[in-house]
C-alpha positions in Angstrom: 19.3 99.2 115.7 16.1 101.0 113.9 13.9 104.5 114.0 10.9 104.3 114.3 7.6 106.6 114.2 5.0 104.7 116.7 2.0 106.4 116.3 -1.2 106.8 118.9 -5.3 106.6 118.3 -4.5 110.1 119.9 -3.0 113.7 121.3 -1.1 113.1 117.1 -1.5 117.2 117.1 -0.8 120.6 118.4 -3.6 122.3 119.6 -5.5 123.7 122.8 -1.9 125.5 124.1 -0.2 121.8 123.8 3.3 122.1 122.7 4.2 118.3 121.8 2.4 115.9 119.8 2.9 113.0 122.5 1.3 111.0 121.0 3.7 110.7 117.9 6.9 109.5 119.1 10.4 108.6 117.0 11.9 105.4 119.2 15.1 103.8 117.8 14.1 100.1 119.2 15.4 96.7 118.3 12.1 95.9 117.1 8.5 97.6 116.4 7.0 95.9 119.2 9.9 96.8 121.6 9.1 100.7 120.2 5.2 101.0 120.7 5.9 99.3 125.0 8.6 102.2 125.6 5.9 105.2 123.9 2.9 103.2 125.9 5.5 103.0 129.2 6.5 107.5 128.8 2.7 107.9 128.3 1.8 105.5 131.3 4.1 107.4 133.6 3.1 111.0 132.9 -0.2 110.4 132.9 -0.5 111.9 129.2 -3.8 111.0 127.6 -6.4 109.0 128.2 -6.0 104.6 127.9 -7.7 104.9 123.9 -5.3 107.5 123.6 -2.3 105.8 124.3 -3.3 102.9 122.3 -1.2 101.7 119.0 -2.4 103.2 115.7 0.8 102.5 114.1 4.6 102.0 114.3 6.4 103.0 110.6 9.8 101.6 110.6 11.7 104.5 108.8 15.2 103.8 109.0 18.6 101.3 110.4 21.4 100.7 110.5 23.8 98.7 108.2 25.1 98.9 105.0 22.0 98.1 103.1 19.0 98.8 105.3 16.1 96.8 104.0 13.8 99.8 104.6 16.1 102.1 102.1 17.1 104.5 104.3 20.1 104.1 106.7 20.3 105.4 110.8 23.6 106.3 111.5 24.6 106.3 115.6 27.5 107.8 117.1 29.8 104.5 118.5 
């Protein structure tokens, strides 16, 4: 498993009384495509933002499981 930060085209800052930047989400997934699919499904389900705001801007690998992760940062999960 890997930890990704998925950033969408919109909804990436907290303004106008919003308490959450829905367009910048941390996701544990197996690959970047799955990470974006999870975020997009979540945003679509709740109807947050316009479709253009929900489009992917970037997916960044932040950490991964294993003794010597390729990205250089460990992801620890219970179990």
